[in-house]
N, C-alpha and C positions, 0 to 999 in steps of 0.2 A: 505495500499499500504506500500511497505515497507520502510524504510531510504535509501538513497541515499546517499552513501558514497564522495562523490565527493564533496559534498557540505561541509562536514565535514572535519575538521584539522585531516591530516592521523595519526599523535601521540594519538588522541580519536577514533581512531574506535573500539579500546576494548571494549570500551563501549555499543556500537551500538548490540549486541546480547540481552542482558539485559534490553534497552532502547524500541527497539521490541517487547520485549515479555511484559513487566510490562508498558512502559511508556504511550499509549492513554488510556488502564483502571487506571492507577491510577490519572486522572484527574477527575475522575468521584464517587461520591460518590450513591451507590444503593439502596434503600429500601428493607429492610431485615424485612418482614413480623414479623417472628418469633419472632424477638426483637422489632418488633413498629420503628425504625427507622431507618434513614439514618446511613450507618456503612462507613466511609474508605476501600478504598482498601486495606490498609496494613492489615485492621485488619480479613481479608478471607485468608490471607497468610497463609502456614502453615510451620513449623518449614524448612523444607526440602526447601522452595520458600525462605526463608530469607538470609539461609546460603551462597548462592551465592551474594547476594544484600549485606552482610556483608562485605564477601571479597572483592564485587568494590569499596565498600566504603574506604575500608584503601588504596587499592590500588589508588584510586583517589588521599587521601590525602599523598599517600608518594610520588607520584610522583608531588605533589602540581601541579595539575590538575583543584582544584574547580575555581580559578579565570580565566583560558582561557574558561574551559566551558562557565562561565558565562558572559566572554565578545563575545563569540561567538555569545552567544544566543541574547545579547544584537546588536550587530552588524548588527542581520537580522529583530530582532522586530521593525515591523512596518513599512519596506523597502522592500516586498514583492522581495525580493532577493534569496532565499529560500523556498521552498516546506512546507506546514506546516505540509505535511506527515513526513517531517523532522525535524521542529523544534518542535511538538507537542511532540513526546514522548521521546524526549533527553530531554525536560523541564519536563516533566510528571514523569521522571527516578529522579529527582529531588526533585522533590515534593514529591514521594514515600519516597525518605531518611526522608524528613521531618515528613513526618506521622510516619514511623517507630520512628522515636525521640519522637516525641508526645507518642505512647504508652510507653515510656521509656526503649525503647528496646537499650543497649550499641552494636557500638561505635555513633550511630545514633545522639544522640541527646548531647553528653558530652560538657558540658562545653561552651555551646552558651548561650549567655546574649540574650532574647529575645525582649527584649527594642531596640526600631527601631533607635532610636537616642542617639546621648551622648553630654552632658554638654561641652563646650567652656571652656579651664580654664581661658581666655578671651576676651571680649565679641567683636563683632567685626562689621564694616561699614558694612549695606545693603542697604542702602538708593539707591544704583547708579541702583540697580536690579530693583527697582518700583513695589515690591510687597505689595499684602494689608497691613496693620497697623498691623494684627495680625500674621500674617506668616512672615512680617519682624523682628517681635519681637521674633518670635519664634528662626528665624535663625540670629539673633545678637546675640543671645546665648548659640545656638544647631547647633551641624550638624547632617542631618540624616547617617544610616548606607551605603545608597546608593543600585541602585539597580542593583547592581552584586554584592552584598553581599551574603551573605547563604540565600539560598533559606529555610533553616531550620525556617527560622522567617517567621509567618505567614501573619505579614504586612513587608514593607523593604519603610520607607523614605525616600526621594533622599536627596542626597547632594546639599548641595545650588547650585554645578553648573550645576546639572540636572534638577532643577526645569525651568519650561519654560513655555510658555502660549500656549494655542494651542486653535484648531477651530476644527468645525465639522469633517473638513478634514483629520486631526488628527489623529482620532479615527478608526485605522488598521479596527477592525473588521467589518465595515460598509463599509468597499474599498469605491465606488462613489455615492453609494445608498443616498439618500435623503429622511428626513423623515419630514412630514410636523412641523413645529413650531422650528425646532433645524438648522434650518440655520443661526441663528444669537448667535449660541452656543458657548460659551468662556468660560474659565477656565484654572488654573493652573493645571500642573501635577506633583502630589506632590509625589505618589509613588506607589508602586505595588505588590500584592499579590503574598503568595507563589503559586497561578494558572495562575498567569501572567494577572490578569485580572490589569485595570488600576484605580487609586484610586486619583480623581481631588477635585481643591478645584473652586470650583461652580462663576463665574462672570458673566456668562447669560445663565440660561437654564428653558426651558417652563414648569417643573414639580417640581422647587424647589427654595428656595431664592438662593439670592447672598450670600455667605458665606459658604452656606451649602458645605458637603462630599458627594462625589459620586463616585459610582463606576461601571464601563463600562466592562465589559468581555463576553466570549462565554459562561462560566459557572453560569455567576449569577443568583440567583433566586431570579426576578422581578415577576413585573413591578415595578421598582423604580418610586419614589413619587406620585404628584399628579396632577389631569387633564386630560386633554383627548390625551394628547400629550406623554403620558410614554411610554417608549421599556420595551421591555421583558428581554434582558440581562445586567440590570441595578438594582441600588439599593442607596437609597438616605442613607447613612451610621450616620448622624446627623446633625443637624441646625446648626453647628458652629465648625472651627477646635478648639476651646479650649472644646465644648464637646467632641469631638472626642478622642481627648488625654486624658481626662480623664476617657472615658468609656475603652478605652484601656487599660489605665494602673489597673483600676478596675476589669477588665476581666484578669489581667495575659499578657497585650498584647497579646491578641488575638481577634480577631473579628469574632464573631457570626454570621454577617449579609454576610460575606466571604464563611461561612462554614457551615450554618443554621441545617446539620445534626447532629453538635456536640450538640445543645440546648439538645434533649433527655438525655444527659449523666449529666446534670444537678440537682441541688434539686428542687422538682414541682415546690414550690413557683418562686424560683430565675430563672426558665423557660418560666413560664408564666409571669412574670416582661418583661423579654426578648421578647418574642413573641410579647407581648402588646405595647410594645418601638418600635420596627420595623413596624408594624401594623400601628402605627399614624403618620410614615413618609411613608410609602408605604401601603394605603389602599387596593391594588390590589394583594398582594404578599395570598398565600393560605397557607400557613405554618405561620403564626402570629394567634394574639391573641387579642379578644376586652374586 
């Protein structure tokens, strides 16, 4: 279905044609049998396809509309106030810009620091937020780039004022559906992926210990965790927040669990190591290795 312009600010209507053309497809990495791996949608585009996208990217930057697009998306995200046929293609367009930047094509990735947080010059008090000790320690010394920051980052950590305790009803992709074992689910929302996947710090979940980092999203290649209550669109990314941050830094602030198709680009030994890591946390996945 096409984008419904009535839900989009009039000053952003100029992005609709290319969002409709590319946005939905950009959210999915297809398996290319000739290459033997999943490929990003951006990798399938010709120079003729990319040129209009480059012009649009520059126009958005010149107009200063990047924050407006992000705030519009956040205003409808998880709220059911806009048809997914409208929100997904537009967010997919932003994801496509990130993919083109990862391919080294200017101007899509120019000057962006992929690190999803910045260190504060002066530590701050966070006790009033009631966070687990490791999260509190992190946010006392750092600030996330925010959910509204550039989708060119693979991972965006929430700003402190965006971190929120959530329950099962807050996981929007499941709607009102209930799943056995998940009724007491509790977590802190701490980030979002370039694909719009939720990244949470687990307080209580039937598939992983408290303190684990879990992602849940429409396109996540799960099932995540261990046990009989695993869910397909989820994946355990790490057993602790500190471990996850260390892995992110080691991988150049990229998260292969959110884009496992990129694993095939790694040297063979490193690829095997990464696949074994995710398999150990998520035995039910088909793309891991023992």
